[in-house]
MIKETI-163790 format. One record per residue: residue in one letter; residue number from 1; x, y, z of N, C-alpha, C in turn. Coordinates in Angstrom, 2 decimals. Last residue first. Layout:
   res     n        nu        nv        nw       cau       cav       caw        cu        cv        cw
     a   NUM         X         Y         Z         X         Y         Z         X         Y         Z
...
END
This chain:
   res     n        nu        nv        nw       cau       cav       caw        cu        cv        cw
     v   119    133.79    -63.46     26.92    132.84    -62.36     26.70    131.40    -62.83     26.85
     r   118    136.96    -63.98     27.41    135.70    -64.52     27.94    134.70    -63.38     27.89
     a   117    139.42    -64.35     24.87    138.58    -63.49     25.70    137.38    -64.29     26.20
     l   116    142.87    -64.81     23.97    141.52    -65.32     24.18    140.75    -64.32     25.04
     k   115    145.55    -65.14     21.91    144.83    -64.17     22.73    143.37    -64.61     22.75
     l   114    148.46    -67.12     21.71    147.01    -67.02     21.54    146.50    -65.89     22.42
     l   113    151.37    -67.96     20.14    150.79    -66.98     21.06    149.31    -66.87     20.72
     w   112    153.98    -70.43     19.69    152.67    -69.85     19.43    152.29    -68.85     20.51
     s   111    156.75    -72.25     18.05    156.08    -71.54     19.15    154.75    -70.94     18.71
     s   110    159.65    -74.25     17.69    158.32    -73.92     17.19    157.50    -73.33     18.33
     t   109    162.01    -75.20     18.68    161.79    -73.76     18.78    160.45    -73.32     18.19
     r   108    162.13    -77.89     18.06    161.82    -77.53     19.45    161.65    -76.03     19.66
     d   107    160.49    -78.79     15.02    161.63    -78.21     15.72    161.23    -77.77     17.13
     l   106    159.33    -81.64     13.80    158.84    -80.47     14.51    159.98    -79.96     15.38
     t   105    159.89    -83.14     10.73    160.45    -82.86     12.05    159.90    -81.56     12.60
     r   104    157.97    -85.68      9.03    158.53    -84.34      9.12    159.00    -84.12     10.55
     a   103    157.32    -88.46      6.89    157.66    -87.92      8.21    158.28    -86.53      8.09
     n   102    154.87    -88.00      4.27    156.09    -88.60      4.83    156.39    -87.92      6.17
     r   101    152.76    -86.61      3.40    152.72    -88.05      3.18    153.97    -88.76      3.66
     a   100    151.64    -84.02      5.73    152.43    -84.55      4.61    152.29    -86.07      4.50
     s    99    150.50    -83.00      7.98    149.60    -83.26      6.86    150.33    -83.84      5.64
     n    98    150.92    -83.51     11.27    151.70    -83.55     10.04    150.76    -83.92      8.90
     r    97    149.62    -81.39     13.79    149.46    -82.57     12.94    150.31    -82.41     11.68
     v    96    149.66    -80.36     17.13    150.25    -80.15     15.80    150.11    -81.46     15.04
     s    95    147.47    -78.87     19.61    148.21    -79.98     18.99    148.72    -79.57     17.62
     i    94    146.15    -77.85     22.63    146.84    -77.42     21.42    147.65    -78.60     20.89
     n    93    143.22    -77.52     24.52    144.28    -78.41     24.04    144.83    -77.91     22.71
     l    92    141.72    -76.55     27.30    142.14    -75.99     26.03    143.37    -76.77     25.58
     f    91    139.13    -77.79     29.03    140.53    -78.06     28.74    140.83    -77.50     27.36
     i    90    136.91    -75.98     31.21    137.24    -76.66     29.96    138.75    -76.87     29.87
     r    89    134.47    -75.67     33.58    135.92    -75.81     33.41    136.17    -76.59     32.13
     v    88    131.88    -73.37     33.91    132.32    -74.65     33.34    133.82    -74.61     33.17
     a    87    129.52    -72.04     36.21    130.81    -71.93     35.52    131.21    -73.32     35.03
     d    86    126.01    -72.69     35.53    127.20    -72.66     36.37    128.44    -72.37     35.52
     g    85    123.95    -73.09     33.81    123.70    -72.20     34.93    124.89    -72.05     35.86
     t    84    125.12    -73.03     30.36    124.66    -73.68     31.58    124.42    -72.64     32.67
     r    83    126.27    -72.13     28.11    124.82    -71.90     28.23    124.26    -72.56     29.47
     n    82    129.14    -71.07     27.06    128.60    -71.63     28.30    127.14    -71.22     28.46
     n    81    130.74    -71.92     24.27    129.65    -71.04     24.69    128.98    -71.68     25.90
     f    80    133.98    -71.99     22.89    133.04    -72.56     23.86    132.02    -71.51     24.25
     l    79    135.14    -70.71     20.76    135.56    -72.08     21.04    134.61    -72.78     22.01
     v    78    134.51    -68.50     18.28    133.97    -68.97     19.55    134.36    -70.43     19.72
     k    77    137.01    -66.57     16.75    136.27    -67.84     16.73    135.80    -68.21     18.14
     n    76    138.65    -64.59     15.60    137.46    -64.22     16.38    136.49    -65.40     16.46
     p    75    141.02    -64.83     14.05    139.84    -65.61     13.70    138.54    -65.17     14.41
     t    74    143.50    -63.44     12.95    142.51    -62.89     13.87    141.17    -63.59     13.60
     l    73    146.95    -64.52     12.66    145.54    -64.58     12.32    144.66    -63.91     13.37
     d    72    149.69    -65.21     11.31    149.32    -64.15     12.23    147.85    -63.87     11.93
     g    71    151.55    -68.27     10.84    150.47    -67.33     10.57    150.32    -66.30     11.67
     a    70    152.76    -71.43      9.59    152.95    -70.14     10.26    151.77    -69.24      9.94
     g    69    151.96    -73.89      8.46    153.16    -73.82      9.27    153.41    -72.52     10.00
     g    68    149.64    -74.36      7.00    150.72    -73.60      6.38    151.94    -73.37      7.24
     r    67    146.54    -73.89      8.85    147.49    -74.63      8.00    148.63    -73.74      7.57
     a    66    144.71    -74.14     11.76    145.44    -73.23     10.88    146.50    -74.04     10.14
     t    65    141.59    -74.68     13.35    142.81    -75.19     12.75    143.40    -74.14     11.81
     f    64    139.64    -74.88     16.22    140.16    -73.98     15.20    141.45    -74.59     14.68
     t    63    136.63    -76.02     17.83    138.00    -76.21     17.34    138.35    -75.10     16.35
     g    62    134.24    -77.13     20.06    134.89    -75.95     19.51    136.33    -76.21     19.11
     t    61    132.81    -79.08     21.30    133.24    -79.38     19.93    133.95    -78.19     19.29
     s    60    133.84    -79.66     24.75    132.94    -79.16     23.70    133.49    -79.51     22.32
     p    59    135.45    -80.43     26.93    134.83    -81.46     26.09    133.88    -80.94     25.02
     l    58    137.89    -78.64     25.04    137.30    -79.93     25.39    136.58    -79.83     26.74
     a    57    138.68    -76.84     22.41    138.11    -76.60     23.73    137.35    -77.87     24.12
     e    56    141.65    -76.92     20.48    140.37    -77.53     20.84    139.96    -77.12     22.24
     i    55    143.59    -76.00     17.76    143.18    -75.60     19.10    141.80    -76.22     19.35
     k    54    146.31    -76.90     15.69    144.91    -77.13     16.07    144.68    -76.74     17.53
     f    53    148.22    -76.51     12.82    148.10    -76.10     14.22    146.62    -76.21     14.60
     v    52    149.92    -78.62     10.69    148.63    -77.98     10.94    148.53    -77.74     12.44
     f    51    152.82    -78.70      8.62    152.20    -78.83      9.93    150.92    -78.01     10.03
     a    50    154.05    -78.15      6.26    153.12    -79.27      6.27    152.38    -79.41      7.60
     d    49    155.96    -76.18      6.68    154.66    -75.77      6.13    153.63    -76.90      6.12
     n    48    157.72    -76.37      9.75    157.49    -76.92      8.42    156.09    -76.51      7.95
     s    47    157.98    -75.40     12.35    159.20    -75.59     11.56    158.98    -76.14     10.15
     l    46    155.68    -72.75     13.07    156.10    -74.14     13.16    157.20    -74.37     12.15
     l    45    154.43    -70.12     14.68    155.52    -70.44     13.77    155.96    -71.87     14.04
     f    44    151.60    -67.99     15.20    152.33    -69.23     15.38    153.40    -69.40     14.31
     n    43    149.12    -66.22     16.70    150.37    -66.03     16.01    151.19    -67.29     16.26
     l    42    145.79    -65.36     16.89    146.74    -66.47     16.95    147.96    -66.08     16.11
     s    41    143.00    -63.88     18.60    144.11    -63.86     17.65    145.05    -65.03     17.92
     k    40    140.61    -64.73     19.91    140.68    -63.43     19.24    141.81    -63.39     18.21
     l    39    138.56    -67.17     20.65    139.94    -67.04     20.18    140.01    -65.76     19.35
     v    38    136.42    -67.00     23.41    136.65    -66.62     22.02    138.14    -66.52     21.74
     l    37    134.05    -68.40     25.35    135.51    -68.35     25.21    135.80    -68.14     23.73
     k    36    131.23    -66.70     26.72    131.84    -67.47     25.63    133.36    -67.36     25.76
     k    35    128.88    -66.91     29.50    130.01    -66.33     28.76    130.49    -67.28     27.66
     g    34    126.98    -68.12     31.11    126.54    -67.11     30.17    127.65    -66.47     29.35
     k    33    129.25    -68.72     33.78    127.94    -68.96     33.16    127.56    -67.79     32.26
     p    32    132.80    -68.56     32.93    131.63    -68.25     33.76    130.32    -68.51     33.01
     v    31    135.11    -70.97     32.39    134.26    -70.05     31.64    133.01    -69.80     32.48
     d    30    138.43    -71.70     33.19    137.05    -71.64     33.68    136.30    -70.59     32.87
     i    29    140.79    -73.76     31.67    140.21    -72.42     31.71    138.77    -72.53     32.21
     v    28    143.81    -75.52     31.65    142.44    -75.47     32.13    141.99    -74.02     32.17
     i    27    145.83    -76.64     28.86    145.61    -75.86     30.07    144.12    -75.91     30.43
     t    26    148.30    -78.24     27.03    146.93    -78.33     27.53    146.84    -77.50     28.80
     q    25    150.38    -78.68     24.19    150.04    -77.90     25.39    148.57    -78.13     25.73
     v    24    150.84    -80.53     22.22    151.98    -79.75     22.65    151.68    -78.89     23.88
     d    23    150.10    -83.68     20.93    149.64    -82.61     21.81    150.86    -81.87     22.33
     i    22    150.57    -84.58     17.58    151.11    -84.60     18.93    150.51    -83.42     19.70
     s    21    149.75    -86.79     14.81    149.68    -85.54     15.56    150.25    -85.72     16.95
     k    20    150.25    -88.06     11.44    150.29    -88.17     12.91    150.22    -86.80     13.56
     g    19    150.52    -87.92      8.69    149.18    -87.93      9.27    149.13    -88.00     10.79
     a    18    153.67    -89.41      8.83    152.62    -88.92      7.95    151.26    -89.04      8.63
     g    17    155.30    -88.77     12.03    155.01    -89.54     10.83    153.87    -88.93     10.03
     l    16    157.47    -86.51     13.40    156.05    -86.86     13.28    155.83    -87.57     11.96
     s    15    160.04    -86.09     15.69    159.69    -86.63     14.38    158.22    -87.04     14.39
     i    14    161.10    -83.27     17.33    160.15    -84.38     17.39    159.83    -84.81     15.96
     s    13    164.40    -82.27     18.53    163.22    -82.13     17.69    162.36    -83.38     17.77
     s    12    165.47    -82.19     22.00    165.64    -82.53     20.58    164.32    -82.34     19.84
     k    11    164.87    -81.28     24.50    166.28    -81.37     24.15    166.51    -81.69     22.68
     g    10    162.15    -78.86     24.91    162.80    -80.16     24.98    164.25    -80.11     24.55
     g     9    159.93    -76.82     22.88    160.97    -77.05     23.87    161.57    -78.45     23.81
     v     8    157.58    -75.63     21.83    157.72    -77.08     21.88    158.77    -77.47     22.92
     i     7    155.99    -73.04     23.63    157.09    -73.44     22.76    157.24    -74.95     22.91
     g     6    153.39    -70.59     24.10    154.06    -71.86     24.32    155.15    -72.08     23.30
     n     5    150.94    -68.49     25.66    152.02    -68.74     24.72    152.69    -70.06     25.07
     l     4    148.02    -66.79     26.04    148.64    -68.10     26.23    149.74    -68.23     25.20
     q     3    146.14    -64.33     27.64    147.18    -64.64     26.67    147.78    -65.99     27.04
     l     2    142.88    -62.99     27.92    143.86    -63.98     28.36    144.88    -64.17     27.27
     m     1    140.94    -60.25     28.88    141.73    -60.87     27.84    142.74    -61.82     28.49
END
Protein backbone atom coordinates (compact mmCIF):
# COMPACT_ATOMS: atom_id res chain seq x y z
CA UNK A 1 0.00 0.00 0.00
CA UNK A 2 1.23 3.49 -0.87
CA UNK A 3 0.00 6.69 0.75
CA UNK A 4 0.28 10.08 -0.87
CA UNK A 5 -0.77 13.27 0.82
CA UNK A 6 -0.45 16.88 -0.17
CA UNK A 7 -1.43 20.43 0.57
CA UNK A 8 -1.63 23.41 -1.77
CA UNK A 9 0.63 25.43 0.53
CA UNK A 10 2.41 28.60 -0.50
CA UNK A 11 2.13 32.12 0.87
CA UNK A 12 -1.24 33.03 -0.63
CA UNK A 13 -4.39 31.52 -2.10
CA UNK A 14 -4.62 30.75 -5.84
CA UNK A 15 -7.25 32.42 -7.99
CA UNK A 16 -8.64 30.07 -10.65
CA UNK A 17 -10.71 31.48 -13.48
CA UNK A 18 -13.88 29.83 -14.77
CA UNK A 19 -13.08 26.41 -16.25
CA UNK A 20 -9.36 26.73 -15.47
CA UNK A 21 -7.25 24.09 -13.77
CA UNK A 22 -3.95 23.93 -11.93
CA UNK A 23 -1.59 21.02 -11.27
CA UNK A 24 -1.00 20.75 -7.52
CA UNK A 25 1.19 17.62 -7.29
CA UNK A 26 3.06 15.21 -9.55
CA UNK A 27 5.02 12.16 -8.45
CA UNK A 28 6.67 9.20 -10.15
CA UNK A 29 5.53 5.65 -9.39
CA UNK A 30 7.03 2.45 -10.80
CA UNK A 31 4.50 -0.28 -11.58
CA UNK A 32 6.03 -3.77 -11.88
CA UNK A 33 5.19 -5.93 -14.89
CA UNK A 34 1.82 -7.62 -14.62
CA UNK A 35 0.64 -5.31 -11.81
CA UNK A 36 -2.06 -2.64 -11.62
CA UNK A 37 -1.97 0.72 -9.86
CA UNK A 38 -5.27 1.02 -8.00
CA UNK A 39 -6.69 4.06 -6.23
CA UNK A 40 -8.13 2.45 -3.10
CA UNK A 41 -9.28 5.55 -1.23
CA UNK A 42 -9.29 9.31 -1.45
CA UNK A 43 -9.93 11.89 1.23
CA UNK A 44 -9.82 15.52 0.12
CA UNK A 45 -10.90 18.95 1.24
CA UNK A 46 -10.83 21.89 -1.16
CA UNK A 47 -11.86 25.42 -0.27
CA UNK A 48 -14.90 25.58 -2.58
CA UNK A 49 -17.61 23.16 -3.73
CA UNK A 50 -17.06 24.26 -7.36
CA UNK A 51 -13.62 22.63 -7.43
CA UNK A 52 -13.12 19.26 -9.11
CA UNK A 53 -10.26 17.05 -7.88
CA UNK A 54 -8.59 15.02 -10.66
CA UNK A 55 -6.03 12.20 -10.50
CA UNK A 56 -4.29 11.05 -13.70
CA UNK A 57 -1.82 8.25 -14.35
CA UNK A 58 0.28 9.51 -17.28
CA UNK A 59 0.97 8.54 -20.02
CA UNK A 60 -1.94 6.09 -19.70
CA UNK A 61 -5.58 7.14 -19.87
CA UNK A 62 -6.39 6.21 -16.25
CA UNK A 63 -8.17 9.07 -14.50
CA UNK A 64 -10.43 9.62 -11.53
CA UNK A 65 -12.37 12.81 -10.80
CA UNK A 66 -14.27 13.83 -7.71
CA UNK A 67 -16.66 16.77 -7.55
CA UNK A 68 -18.10 18.80 -4.72
CA UNK A 69 -15.00 20.22 -3.10
CA UNK A 70 -14.65 17.50 -0.44
CA UNK A 71 -15.04 13.79 0.02
CA UNK A 72 -14.04 10.57 1.72
CA UNK A 73 -14.26 8.04 -1.12
CA UNK A 74 -13.31 4.42 -1.79
CA UNK A 75 -13.29 4.23 -5.60
CA UNK A 76 -11.12 1.09 -5.99
CA UNK A 77 -10.30 2.49 -9.46
CA UNK A 78 -7.58 1.00 -11.67
CA UNK A 79 -5.45 3.93 -12.84
CA UNK A 80 -2.85 1.86 -14.71
CA UNK A 81 -2.62 -1.78 -15.79
CA UNK A 82 0.92 -2.84 -16.72
CA UNK A 83 0.53 -5.44 -19.44
CA UNK A 84 4.09 -5.01 -20.68
CA UNK A 85 7.04 -7.30 -20.03
CA UNK A 86 8.87 -4.67 -17.95
CA UNK A 87 8.27 -2.32 -15.06
CA UNK A 88 6.72 0.95 -16.20
CA UNK A 89 7.33 4.36 -14.66
CA UNK A 90 4.22 6.52 -14.62
CA UNK A 91 3.57 10.08 -13.54
CA UNK A 92 0.73 10.42 -11.08
CA UNK A 93 -0.62 13.93 -11.58
CA UNK A 94 -3.10 15.66 -9.29
CA UNK A 95 -4.93 18.77 -10.42
CA UNK A 96 -7.84 20.98 -9.38
CA UNK A 97 -10.33 22.48 -11.86
CA UNK A 98 -12.80 25.30 -11.27
CA UNK A 99 -16.17 24.14 -12.63
CA UNK A 100 -17.89 27.47 -11.83
CA UNK A 101 -18.70 30.21 -14.34
CA UNK A 102 -16.65 32.76 -12.40
CA UNK A 103 -13.29 32.87 -10.66
CA UNK A 104 -12.89 31.03 -7.36
CA UNK A 105 -10.07 30.96 -4.82
CA UNK A 106 -8.21 27.77 -3.96
CA UNK A 107 -7.11 28.16 -0.36
CA UNK A 108 -3.54 27.18 0.49
CA UNK A 109 -4.82 24.83 3.24
CA UNK A 110 -6.70 22.66 0.71
CA UNK A 111 -5.38 19.11 1.11
CA UNK A 112 -5.72 15.44 0.11
CA UNK A 113 -4.77 11.89 1.09
CA UNK A 114 -4.66 9.03 -1.42
CA UNK A 115 -4.18 5.36 -0.69
CA UNK A 116 -2.88 3.39 -3.66
CA UNK A 117 -1.98 -0.25 -4.17
CA UNK A 118 0.11 -2.12 -6.72
CA UNK A 119 -1.75 -5.40 -7.09
